[in-house]
VOFI-346752 format. One record per residue (C-alpha): x negated, y negated, z negated. Coordinates in pm, 1 decimal, m for minus. Layout:
// VOFI-346752
[[X; Y; Z]];
...
END
This chain:
// VOFI-346752
[[12932.8; m6644.1; 1093.3]];
[[12664.9; m6905.5; 1042.8]];
[[12432.1; m6830.3; 756.3]];
[[12479.9; m7173.6; 601.9]];
[[12830.4; m7069.8; 499.9]];
[[12712.2; m6780.0; 286.9]];
[[12362.3; m6864.7; 161.2]];
[[12388.4; m7038.2; m173.2]];
[[12241.7; m7388.4; m190.1]];
[[11878.8; m7378.4; m301.7]];
[[11895.2; m7575.1; m627.3]];
[[12144.3; m7549.5; m912.5]];
[[12031.3; m7563.8; m1276.3]];
[[11689.8; m7458.8; m1407.8]];
[[11563.7; m7409.3; m1761.0]];
[[11227.9; m7352.9; m1913.2]];
[[10952.5; m7228.7; m2135.6]];
[[10589.7; m7310.4; m2056.7]];
[[10301.5; m7069.0; m2006.1]];
[[9940.2; m7138.9; m2098.4]];
[[9704.0; m7180.5; m1804.5]];
[[9342.9; m7270.6; m1719.8]];
[[9175.6; m7538.2; m1503.8]];
[[9497.8; m7731.8; m1484.4]];
[[9382.4; m8089.7; m1435.6]];
[[9386.5; m8078.3; m1054.0]];
[[9756.6; m7996.1; m1063.2]];
[[9867.9; m8256.9; m1316.7]];
[[10088.5; m8525.5; m1166.3]];
[[10380.2; m8535.3; m924.7]];
[[10400.9; m8343.6; m596.5]];
[[10661.4; m8364.5; m323.3]];
[[10755.6; m8157.9; m19.1]];
[[11045.2; m8058.1; 203.4]];
[[11214.7; m7720.8; 206.7]];
[[11355.1; m7649.8; 554.5]];
[[11628.1; m7393.1; 619.1]];
[[11896.3; m7345.4; 885.4]];
[[11825.4; m7684.6; 1042.5]];
[[11855.0; m7860.4; 707.3]];
[[11591.6; m7999.7; 471.9]];
[[11582.9; m8045.0; 98.2]];
[[11327.5; m8267.2; m73.7]];
[[11166.3; m8119.1; m382.2]];
[[10942.8; m8289.4; m637.5]];
[[10736.6; m8110.7; m903.5]];
[[10625.0; m8312.5; m1208.0]];
[[10346.1; m8114.6; m1377.6]];
[[10202.8; m8227.5; m1709.0]];
[[10062.2; m8105.1; m2040.0]];
[[10293.6; m8087.7; m2342.1]];
[[10205.9; m8156.8; m2704.9]];
[[10079.4; m7799.6; m2743.1]];
[[9838.0; m7839.2; m2454.0]];
[[10047.3; m7615.9; m2224.7]];
[[10134.9; m7691.0; m1863.1]];
[[10504.5; m7765.0; m1809.2]];
[[10698.2; m7863.8; m1498.8]];
[[11007.3; m8072.1; m1427.8]];
[[11180.9; m8045.2; m1093.6]];
[[11369.4; m8311.0; m895.8]];
[[11594.6; m8252.4; m597.3]];
[[11670.5; m8609.5; m482.9]];
[[11897.6; m8500.3; m198.3]];
[[12124.0; m8333.5; m452.6]];
[[12100.8; m8612.6; m707.0]];
[[11935.1; m8379.1; m958.1]];
[[11638.6; m8502.4; m1162.0]];
[[11428.5; m8384.3; m1454.2]];
[[11529.8; m8018.6; m1443.5]];
[[11309.0; m7786.5; m1648.8]];
[[11119.8; m7501.5; m1482.5]];
[[11108.6; m7191.5; m1698.0]];
[[10753.1; m7076.3; m1631.7]];
[[10442.5; m7268.4; m1523.7]];
[[10119.1; m7075.9; m1470.1]];
[[9797.8; m7223.0; m1329.4]];
[[9497.0; m6996.5; m1273.1]];
[[9208.9; m7149.4; m1083.7]];
[[9349.1; m7292.9; m761.1]];
[[9680.4; m7104.9; m792.7]];
[[10011.2; m7245.4; m912.8]];
[[10307.2; m7022.7; m1000.1]];
[[10647.1; m7149.9; m1105.5]];
[[10908.8; m6905.7; m1231.9]];
[[11282.7; m6979.9; m1202.0]];
[[11456.0; m6656.4; m1313.5]];
[[11791.1; m6826.4; m1364.4]];
[[11802.8; m6867.9; m985.0]];
[[11606.0; m6555.6; m894.4]];
[[11354.5; m6801.5; m750.8]];
[[10981.9; m6873.8; m767.9]];
[[10712.5; m7086.3; m609.4]];
[[10359.1; m6963.3; m544.1]];
[[10103.7; m7202.4; m401.7]];
[[9732.0; m7262.1; m353.8]];
[[9551.0; m7592.5; m391.4]];
[[9378.6; m7601.5; m50.3]];
[[9270.6; m7966.1; m79.8]];
[[9288.0; m8223.0; m362.4]];
[[9603.6; m8360.3; m201.4]];
[[9766.4; m8041.0; m70.4]];
[[9935.2; m7735.9; m224.2]];
[[10034.4; m7477.9; 38.0]];
[[10282.2; m7217.4; m75.4]];
[[10607.3; m7026.4; m54.3]];
[[10940.5; m7090.0; m218.3]];
[[11101.9; m6750.3; m278.9]];
[[11466.2; m6704.0; m363.7]];
[[11678.4; m6391.0; m364.6]];
[[11450.2; m6204.2; m126.7]];
[[11406.5; m6491.5; 118.7]];
[[11084.9; m6692.5; 163.1]];
[[11050.0; m7054.6; 274.4]];
[[10726.8; m7237.5; 355.0]];
[[10672.7; m7530.8; 121.2]];
[[10376.0; m7768.9; 140.1]];
[[10338.8; m8020.3; m141.2]];
[[10150.0; m8352.1; m146.1]];
[[10095.4; m8612.1; m420.9]];
[[10409.2; m8811.6; m486.7]];
[[10445.9; m9157.4; m634.5]];
[[10798.5; m9273.3; m691.7]];
[[11014.2; m9465.0; m931.3]];
[[11205.3; m9288.2; m1202.9]];
[[11564.1; m9246.3; m1082.7]];
[[11815.0; m9486.8; m1225.0]];
[[12097.0; m9351.1; m1437.6]];
[[12455.5; m9347.0; m1318.3]];
[[12662.4; m9661.2; m1385.8]];
[[12856.6; m9518.3; m1681.3]];
[[12552.5; m9404.8; m1876.7]];
[[12488.0; m9617.3; m2189.1]];
[[12182.3; m9841.6; m2178.7]];
[[12001.2; m9993.5; m2475.0]];
[[12120.2; m10018.3; m2833.0]];
[[12480.4; m9909.3; m2889.7]];
[[12732.2; m10015.6; m3158.1]];
[[12713.0; m9678.9; m3335.3]];
[[12460.5; m9460.3; m3514.2]];
[[12277.5; m9183.9; m3328.2]];
[[12047.9; m8915.5; m3462.5]];
[[11900.0; m8586.3; m3354.6]];
[[11998.9; m8283.4; m3560.4]];
[[11877.5; m7925.6; m3600.7]];
[[12135.2; m7661.4; m3692.6]];
[[12034.3; m7321.6; m3829.0]];
[[12228.3; m7037.3; m3670.1]];
[[12400.6; m6833.4; m3938.9]];
[[12403.6; m6502.8; m3748.1]];
[[12074.4; m6524.1; m3560.6]];
[[11733.1; m6656.2; m3652.9]];
[[11711.8; m6962.7; m3429.8]];
[[11796.0; m7330.1; m3441.8]];
[[12036.0; m7522.6; m3218.9]];
[[11930.9; m7879.6; m3142.5]];
[[12174.7; m8159.4; m3077.1]];
[[12263.9; m8526.3; m3099.4]];
[[12513.3; m8665.1; m3349.6]];
[[12679.0; m9000.3; m3280.4]];
[[12866.6; m9172.9; m3564.5]];
[[13091.5; m9480.7; m3532.6]];
[[13008.1; m9794.3; m3725.0]];
[[13240.1; m9882.4; m4008.3]];
[[13400.6; m9691.1; m4288.6]];
[[13491.6; m9326.2; m4240.4]];
[[13582.7; m9055.2; m4264.2]];
[[13641.7; m9025.6; m3889.4]];
[[13791.9; m8756.3; m3668.2]];
[[13515.8; m8554.2; m3504.7]];
[[13449.4; m8317.7; m3216.1]];
[[13188.6; m8072.3; m3092.6]];
[[13132.1; m8075.7; m2715.1]];
[[13102.3; m7726.8; m2557.7]];
[[12949.9; m7706.8; m2209.4]];
[[13042.8; m7497.9; m1906.7]];
[[12878.4; m7191.9; m1752.4]];
[[12503.7; m7160.3; m1719.0]];
[[12224.1; m7297.2; m1936.5]];
[[12325.9; m7655.4; m2013.5]];
[[12156.2; m7925.1; m2214.9]];
[[12342.3; m8145.0; m2461.9]];
[[12441.5; m8392.9; m2188.9]];
[[12579.0; m8110.2; m1968.4]];
[[12348.3; m8253.8; m1702.2]];
[[12442.0; m8162.4; m1346.2]];
[[12368.4; m8312.8; m1004.6]];
[[12226.1; m8632.8; m1152.1]];
[[12523.2; m8680.3; m1386.4]];
[[12541.7; m8654.1; m1766.1]];
[[12912.5; m8599.2; m1840.3]];
[[12870.8; m8525.1; m2211.6]];
[[12651.7; m8831.9; m2264.5]];
[[12922.3; m9050.3; m2110.0]];
[[13201.4; m8873.9; m2301.4]];
[[13020.0; m8889.1; m2636.3]];
[[12941.3; m9258.8; m2587.0]];
[[13304.1; m9345.8; m2512.0]];
[[13456.8; m9136.7; m2791.3]];
[[13215.1; m9268.8; m3052.5]];
[[13299.4; m9626.3; m2955.4]];
[[13664.5; m9531.5; m3014.9]];
[[13597.0; m9418.3; m3372.1]];
[[13527.2; m9046.8; m3320.1]];
[[13216.5; m8865.1; m3444.3]];
[[13066.9; m8648.4; m3168.2]];
[[12810.9; m8367.8; m3182.4]];
[[12670.1; m8235.0; m2855.1]];
[[12400.9; m7969.1; m2841.4]];
[[12162.8; m7783.1; m2611.5]];
[[12277.9; m7429.9; m2531.7]];
[[12074.3; m7150.8; m2689.6]];
[[11742.7; m7108.2; m2509.4]];
[[11785.6; m7444.9; m2338.4]];
[[11628.0; m7784.2; m2401.8]];
[[11519.5; m7803.4; m2765.1]];
[[11736.8; m7513.7; m2886.8]];
[[11594.3; m7176.0; m2980.2]];
[[11731.8; m6836.2; m2894.7]];
[[11765.2; m6659.4; m2560.0]];
[[12027.3; m6764.7; m2309.1]];
[[11988.8; m6484.2; m2054.8]];
[[12120.5; m6209.7; m2283.6]];
[[12407.8; m6415.2; m2424.9]];
[[12777.4; m6364.7; m2350.8]];
[[13078.5; m6592.6; m2384.9]];
[[13138.0; m6445.8; m2730.6]];
[[12781.0; m6525.6; m2836.2]];
[[12830.3; m6882.4; m2716.0]];
[[13153.5; m6895.2; m2918.1]];
[[12952.2; m6804.2; m3229.1]];
[[12712.4; m7088.7; m3145.3]];
[[12996.3; m7337.8; m3106.7]];
[[13159.2; m7234.9; m3433.4]];
[[12826.0; m7264.3; m3611.1]];
[[12781.4; m7619.0; m3478.7]];
[[13141.5; m7705.0; m3571.6]];
[[13084.3; m7584.4; m3928.2]];
[[12778.8; m7808.7; m3952.9]];
[[12971.2; m8108.7; m3818.3]];
[[13262.6; m8054.7; m4055.5]];
[[13031.3; m8083.6; m4355.2]];
[[12899.4; m8428.9; m4261.6]];
[[13012.0; m8700.1; m4503.6]];
[[13134.5; m8927.1; m4222.3]];
[[13371.7; m8658.0; m4089.0]];
[[13735.0; m8599.6; m4185.0]];
[[13731.6; m8217.3; m4216.7]];
[[14103.6; m8192.2; m4141.9]];
[[14049.8; m8343.7; m3796.9]];
[[13728.3; m8183.7; m3684.4]];
[[13780.7; m8009.8; m3351.0]];
[[13634.2; m7877.9; m3027.9]];
[[13619.6; m8018.4; m2675.6]];
[[13530.7; m7757.2; m2414.3]];
[[13467.0; m7805.0; m2043.5]];
[[13510.2; m7519.0; m1793.9]];
[[13371.4; m7207.6; m1971.2]];
[[13359.5; m7427.1; m2280.1]];
[[13738.0; m7435.9; m2239.6]];
[[13735.1; m7055.1; m2273.6]];
[[13513.2; m7072.8; m2578.9]];
[[13721.9; m7328.3; m2772.4]];
[[14034.6; m7104.8; m2788.4]];
[[13822.3; m6806.0; m2895.2]];
[[13696.3; m7005.7; m3193.2]];
[[14034.3; m7163.5; m3270.5]];
[[14211.6; m6826.9; m3254.3]];
[[13999.0; m6686.0; m3536.1]];
[[13938.7; m7000.7; m3741.1]];
[[14252.6; m7173.9; m3873.9]];
[[14042.1; m7467.0; m3998.4]];
[[13978.1; m7597.5; m3645.5]];
[[14156.3; m7932.7; m3636.0]];
[[14229.9; m7949.0; m3261.8]];
[[14096.9; m7840.8; m2923.9]];
[[14068.0; m8027.6; m2595.4]];
[[14048.6; m7804.8; m2287.3]];
[[13887.0; m7975.3; m1987.4]];
[[13928.5; m7781.1; m1662.1]];
[[13965.9; m7463.3; m1866.2]];
[[14071.5; m7126.1; m1723.9]];
[[14417.2; m7002.8; m1815.2]];
[[14410.0; m6698.8; m1584.6]];
[[14190.8; m6384.3; m1595.5]];
[[13835.0; m6442.1; m1474.7]];
[[13844.8; m6204.8; m1178.1]];
[[14152.7; m6378.9; m1039.8]];
[[13998.0; m6718.5; m1108.4]];
[[13675.8; m6634.6; m920.4]];
[[13864.8; m6504.6; m617.3]];
[[14067.5; m6825.6; m594.9]];
[[13761.7; m7040.7; m663.1]];
[[13565.0; m6874.6; m381.8]];
[[13852.2; m6926.5; m138.5]];
[[13893.3; m7296.3; m216.6]];
[[13520.4; m7368.9; m194.3]];
[[13487.6; m7170.0; 130.3]];
[[13779.2; m7361.7; 279.6]];
[[13606.5; m7684.5; 187.2]];
[[13293.2; m7564.2; 367.2]];
[[13487.4; m7491.5; 685.6]];
[[13491.7; m7111.3; 672.8]];
[[13756.6; m6941.6; 886.7]];
[[14049.3; m6750.5; 739.5]];
[[13910.5; m6422.0; 868.6]];
[[13573.2; m6489.1; 704.2]];
[[13742.4; m6583.7; 379.0]];
[[13958.7; m6271.7; 377.2]];
[[13660.9; m6047.4; 447.8]];
[[13457.2; m6180.3; 156.0]];
[[13770.0; m6200.9; m60.7]];
[[13848.1; m5832.6; m11.5]];
[[13486.9; m5740.0; m79.4]];
[[13483.6; m5945.7; m398.8]];
[[13804.8; m5785.1; m520.6]];
[[13658.5; m5438.9; m465.0]];
[[13331.3; m5530.2; m637.3]];
[[13509.0; m5687.4; m934.9]];
[[13726.9; m5379.0; m972.8]];
[[13416.7; m5159.0; m993.0]];
[[13262.0; m5390.1; m1254.3]];
[[13581.7; m5381.7; m1460.1]];
[[13660.2; m5011.3; m1440.3]];
[[13331.5; m4821.1; m1401.3]];
[[13175.2; m4755.3; m1741.1]];
[[12857.0; m4594.9; m1605.2]];
[[12643.5; m4892.4; m1502.1]];
[[12412.7; m4687.7; m1279.4]];
[[12708.8; m4555.7; m1082.6]];
[[12858.3; m4902.9; m1066.6]];
[[12531.6; m5050.6; m937.8]];
[[12512.7; m4794.9; m654.7]];
[[12873.3; m4864.7; m554.5]];
[[12826.2; m5241.3; m559.7]];
[[12502.0; m5222.8; m360.1]];
[[12677.7; m5017.9; m92.4]];
[[12955.5; m5277.0; m77.7]];
[[12702.5; m5559.0; m43.7]];
[[12532.0; m5383.3; 248.0]];
[[12866.0; m5327.3; 419.4]];
[[12957.0; m5693.9; 370.8]];
[[12628.3; m5802.9; 528.3]];
[[12696.5; m5581.3; 829.8]];
[[13048.2; m5720.0; 867.6]];
[[12949.1; m6083.5; 838.8]];
[[12661.8; m6058.1; 1085.5]];
[[12798.0; m5823.4; 1348.6]];
[[12614.7; m5878.0; 1679.8]];
[[12351.2; m6084.5; 1491.8]];
[[12094.8; m5821.0; 1400.2]];
[[11824.9; m6082.7; 1341.0]];
[[12031.0; m6228.7; 1055.9]];
[[12171.0; m5903.5; 922.9]];
[[11868.3; m5795.1; 721.2]];
[[11818.2; m6142.1; 575.9]];
[[12176.7; m6153.2; 450.9]];
[[12158.3; m5796.5; 321.9]];
[[11852.2; m5885.5; 113.7]];
[[12024.3; m6197.7; m14.8]];
[[12335.7; m6009.4; m120.3]];
[[12149.4; m5715.3; m272.3]];
[[11934.5; m5954.2; m473.1]];
[[12251.8; m6100.8; m625.2]];
[[12344.4; m5761.5; m770.6]];
[[12124.8; m5827.0; m1075.3]];
[[12331.7; m6133.1; m1156.3]];
[[12652.3; m5929.6; m1138.8]];
[[12510.5; m5683.7; m1392.2]];
[[12390.1; m5945.2; m1638.2]];
[[12546.3; m5918.2; m1986.5]];
[[12721.3; m6249.0; m1934.2]];
[[12886.3; m6161.4; m1602.2]];
[[12991.4; m5810.8; m1704.4]];
[[13165.6; m5970.7; m1999.6]];
[[13300.7; m6265.5; m1803.4]];
[[13461.1; m6063.0; m1524.9]];
[[13669.4; m5874.5; m1783.3]];
[[13776.2; m6186.6; m1970.5]];
[[14141.9; m6284.5; m2007.7]];
[[14210.9; m6607.5; m2201.6]];
[[14571.8; m6511.9; m2280.0]];
[[14514.5; m6321.9; m2608.4]];
[[14311.1; m6609.2; m2751.3]];
[[14541.9; m6888.1; m2638.0]];
[[14826.4; m6684.3; m2784.9]];
[[14673.6; m6718.6; m3131.5]];
[[14591.0; m7090.5; m3124.4]];
[[14803.0; m7284.6; m3373.0]];
[[14621.0; m7619.1; m3382.3]];
[[14705.0; m7916.3; m3155.0]];
[[14590.4; m7869.5; m2795.4]];
[[14525.7; m8116.2; m2513.4]];
[[14474.4; m7940.0; m2177.1]];
[[14366.8; m8152.3; m1880.2]];
[[14246.3; m8093.7; m1526.4]];
[[14189.3; m8271.4; m1197.9]];
[[14431.0; m8209.7; m914.0]];
[[14140.5; m8159.6; m668.3]];
[[13948.7; m7910.6; m882.9]];
[[13824.3; m7630.0; m654.2]];
[[13651.7; m7436.4; m932.4]];
[[13939.9; m7405.6; m1177.8]];
[[14254.3; m7483.2; m974.4]];
[[14465.0; m7719.2; m1180.9]];
[[14827.5; m7617.0; m1132.8]];
[[14807.4; m7243.7; m1196.3]];
[[14558.8; m7271.0; m1482.8]];
[[14732.8; m7556.3; m1664.6]];
[[15065.8; m7376.5; m1624.2]];
[[14917.6; m7055.5; m1762.9]];
[[14761.2; m7234.9; m2060.4]];
[[15088.7; m7406.7; m2144.6]];
[[15287.1; m7082.8; m2114.6]];
[[15050.3; m6885.1; m2338.0]];
[[15055.3; m7155.2; m2605.8]];
[[15432.3; m7202.1; m2597.6]];
[[15490.9; m6827.9; m2608.9]];
[[15289.6; m6823.8; m2929.0]];
[[15511.4; m7095.8; m3074.7]];
[[15254.6; m7376.4; m3061.1]];
[[15455.5; m7698.9; m3043.6]];
[[15154.2; m7933.6; m3050.0]];
[[15059.2; m7905.4; m2684.3]];
[[15000.7; m8175.8; m2424.1]];
[[14914.3; m8091.1; m2061.9]];
[[14795.0; m8354.8; m1813.2]];
[[14692.5; m8321.9; m1448.4]];
[[14503.7; m8619.6; m1304.2]];
[[14558.8; m8696.2; m936.1]];
[[14250.2; m8721.5; m717.0]];
[[13998.0; m8584.0; m966.7]];
[[13761.7; m8287.9; m926.8]];
[[13620.0; m8027.4; m1167.6]];
[[13389.9; m8286.4; m1328.0]];
[[13680.8; m8533.2; m1354.2]];
[[13531.0; m8763.3; m1092.8]];
[[13744.7; m8950.4; m840.4]];
[[13686.0; m8734.5; m531.8]];
[[13770.5; m8707.2; m163.9]];
[[13796.2; m8328.9; m130.3]];
[[13701.4; m8185.3; m470.4]];
[[13418.9; m7978.9; m318.4]];
[[13115.1; m7921.6; m544.2]];
[[12906.2; m8065.3; m258.9]];
[[13048.6; m8408.5; m347.9]];
[[12941.2; m8410.6; m713.2]];
[[12600.0; m8564.9; m652.3]];
[[12726.2; m8822.3; m402.3]];
[[12985.8; m8975.2; m637.9]];
[[12852.1; m9249.7; m864.7]];
[[13133.0; m9212.8; m1118.4]];
[[13049.2; m8955.3; m1386.8]];
[[13394.0; m8930.6; m1546.6]];
[[13710.7; m9120.0; m1458.0]];
[[13801.1; m9388.5; m1718.1]];
[[14159.6; m9260.7; m1750.4]];
[[14027.6; m8922.5; m1862.4]];
[[13802.7; m9075.5; m2126.5]];
[[14090.7; m9288.0; m2255.2]];
[[14332.6; m8993.2; m2260.4]];
[[14101.9; m8780.2; m2474.9]];
[[14019.1; m9061.0; m2719.8]];
[[14379.5; m9177.7; m2755.3]];
[[14510.2; m8825.3; m2808.4]];
[[14254.6; m8744.0; m3078.9]];
[[14308.2; m9072.9; m3260.4]];
[[14685.0; m9035.7; m3269.5]];
[[14660.8; m8696.6; m3442.2]];
[[14600.2; m8862.2; m3779.7]];
[[14898.0; m9096.5; m3745.7]];
END
């Protein structure tokens, strides 16, 4: 099996806090270089500057993936050394300024090292996608800070309010897995910015916020679980409901992907939630969802059936250990042994690649034992959906390879109907992917290449459904 089928793509989503450093001026500015691996190359751009506190901070661009302005969690400059820490990806960069126009270093990720040489970069700021709002809009917008009732931190967000006389229906936007900013920024797209803009123009108040520990929000993301994020969402909803422009009877939640798991958790325990919109939300247990997700993505990458079955069986065994073994030390030993065996199986007769893959897989064990994943792999949405009494709109794209549409929409509808909820609408959109873009295959590899951020019919469906609730 070729390594490119099993090594995760280098750049996903990064987040950040800055570190104080000395003698920084030589590093300030933009630097670019190419990361080469398995016959492929990936352009990377570091933007290093000083923030208002006098600390060095870094933003990262990956133009080939359509990702720009991603925050790096740790920036340390000591003398002629630059260190960037990316713990969310188990990645780091360490480099030395060997000349005023050259940083020579190593990009390290999951036990693998790549040479990376950076040179000064001058380029134009990337243009936004076509659907992103530009200039002054016909609604009011303001930044808000929301004190967390349970924990001592503040969630930061953006509130958009329609012009005219209220009160208006309102919604909190809840992002998917991983540390997300208020725009749910991914692969050069800002889905929540586009969604909030459209809904507000249709007379709906929208509040979107940075996840805890992300962007301008306080708190720590790494130790949070889905239930912690549900507390965050409910806290933001409570704030929104108290705004004078909002009709409290029709103040609801719109959740995308994992956000579509979080919305039913909140609605199941809070009868005051006015409605929920589930966008590409899971309706099946997480372990089953991940197995199916891995198969569909692997098929899209051209993996053979035998390769898929091998990794599928290994994943099932690993997930079963994570679900059933209460002693985490014992579980970690078992999972590590399974990872080593998988590396041997996938690289039989390729001893030069075997150790590299083994290191890559063993390094991923820490992610499996994070608080979030240990909670996630045990999660079943059925008990929460079974207690939701408010109106529900569940939508998905027919080409979604991350949360397959048919089985998850069917499961959501069945759980809600079984509970006696008669205010349910389920819609599957032909030709759309997990981000609700018009897609060719639905593979995540397409996300950055598609200019459309969210299909117009999806935006219209959500706005129309919310607005008709009051009628």
